[in-house]
MARVOVEX-78031 format. One record per residue (C-alpha): x negated, y, z. Coordinates in Angstrom, 2 decimals. Example, Ala and Ser with C-alpha at 12.3 -4.5 7.8 and 13.67 -1.06 7.14 Angstrom:
BEGIN
+---------+---------+---------+
!    east !   north !      up !
+---------+---------+---------+
!  -12.30 !   -4.50 !    7.80 !
!  -13.67 !   -1.06 !    7.14 !
+---------+---------+---------+
% end
This chain:
BEGIN
+---------+---------+---------+
!    east !   north !      up !
+---------+---------+---------+
!   11.12 !   -8.62 !   39.34 !
!    7.83 !   -8.48 !   39.84 !
!    7.46 !  -10.08 !   36.50 !
!    9.10 !   -7.67 !   34.42 !
!    7.54 !   -4.70 !   36.19 !
!    3.89 !   -6.96 !   35.36 !
!    5.59 !   -6.57 !   31.89 !
!    6.56 !   -3.20 !   31.42 !
!    2.86 !   -2.22 !   33.33 !
!    1.11 !   -4.13 !   30.48 !
!    3.01 !   -3.18 !   27.63 !
!    2.74 !    0.25 !   28.31 !
!   -1.25 !   -0.28 !   28.75 !
!   -1.21 !   -1.45 !   25.16 !
!    1.22 !    1.13 !   23.82 !
!   -1.60 !    4.15 !   25.72 !
!   -4.43 !    2.11 !   24.27 !
!   -3.36 !    1.83 !   20.86 !
!   -2.00 !    5.57 !   20.92 !
!   -5.60 !    6.42 !   22.41 !
!   -7.03 !    4.78 !   19.51 !
!   -4.90 !    5.97 !   17.19 !
!   -5.91 !    9.66 !   17.69 !
!   -9.74 !    8.97 !   17.68 !
!   -9.63 !    7.55 !   15.06 !
!   -7.92 !   10.58 !   13.44 !
!  -11.02 !   12.64 !   15.08 !
!  -13.54 !   10.46 !   13.48 !
!  -14.69 !    8.94 !   16.29 !
!  -15.21 !    5.65 !   15.23 !
!  -17.45 !    3.96 !   18.31 !
!  -15.18 !    4.81 !   20.25 !
!  -12.45 !    3.66 !   18.80 !
!  -13.60 !    0.42 !   18.42 !
!  -14.12 !    0.51 !   22.33 !
!  -10.61 !    0.83 !   22.56 !
!  -10.19 !   -1.62 !   20.14 !
!  -12.04 !   -3.88 !   22.03 !
!  -10.94 !   -3.39 !   25.46 !
!   -7.17 !   -3.90 !   23.84 !
!   -8.12 !   -6.92 !   22.49 !
!  -10.04 !   -8.71 !   25.76 !
!   -6.57 !   -7.53 !   27.61 !
!   -4.19 !   -9.08 !   25.37 !
!   -6.52 !  -12.35 !   25.40 !
!   -6.70 !  -12.29 !   28.75 !
!   -2.63 !  -12.46 !   29.13 !
!   -2.54 !  -15.07 !   26.70 !
!   -5.08 !  -17.06 !   28.48 !
!   -3.59 !  -16.36 !   31.67 !
!   -0.16 !  -16.81 !   30.58 !
!   -1.29 !  -20.35 !   29.06 !
!   -2.67 !  -21.62 !   32.75 !
!   -0.12 !  -20.52 !   34.41 !
!    2.21 !  -22.47 !   32.39 !
!    0.37 !  -25.39 !   32.24 !
!    0.11 !  -25.10 !   36.23 !
!    3.81 !  -24.73 !   36.23 !
!    4.46 !  -27.70 !   34.21 !
!    2.16 !  -29.82 !   36.43 !
!    3.45 !  -29.13 !   39.50 !
!    7.24 !  -30.10 !   37.86 !
!    5.79 !  -33.11 !   36.63 !
!    4.00 !  -34.09 !   40.19 !
!    7.10 !  -33.15 !   42.13 !
!    9.17 !  -35.20 !   39.61 !
!    8.08 !  -38.74 !   40.43 !
!    8.04 !  -37.83 !   44.59 !
+---------+---------+---------+
% end
């Protein structure tokens, strides 16, 4: 259940950041738009790296418990 909440929060944050970036581009604030874009890429990168390491840790635990 908590995983579903986390996915919802992260998804809505990315959608809001993308909408903000689009509005900033339309207004002509390119530097601010680039900052929002970089923040969005950073958030996605952290989530991807965290998911990868969580998956690896889960596999290692299953591997270790499989031999005990």
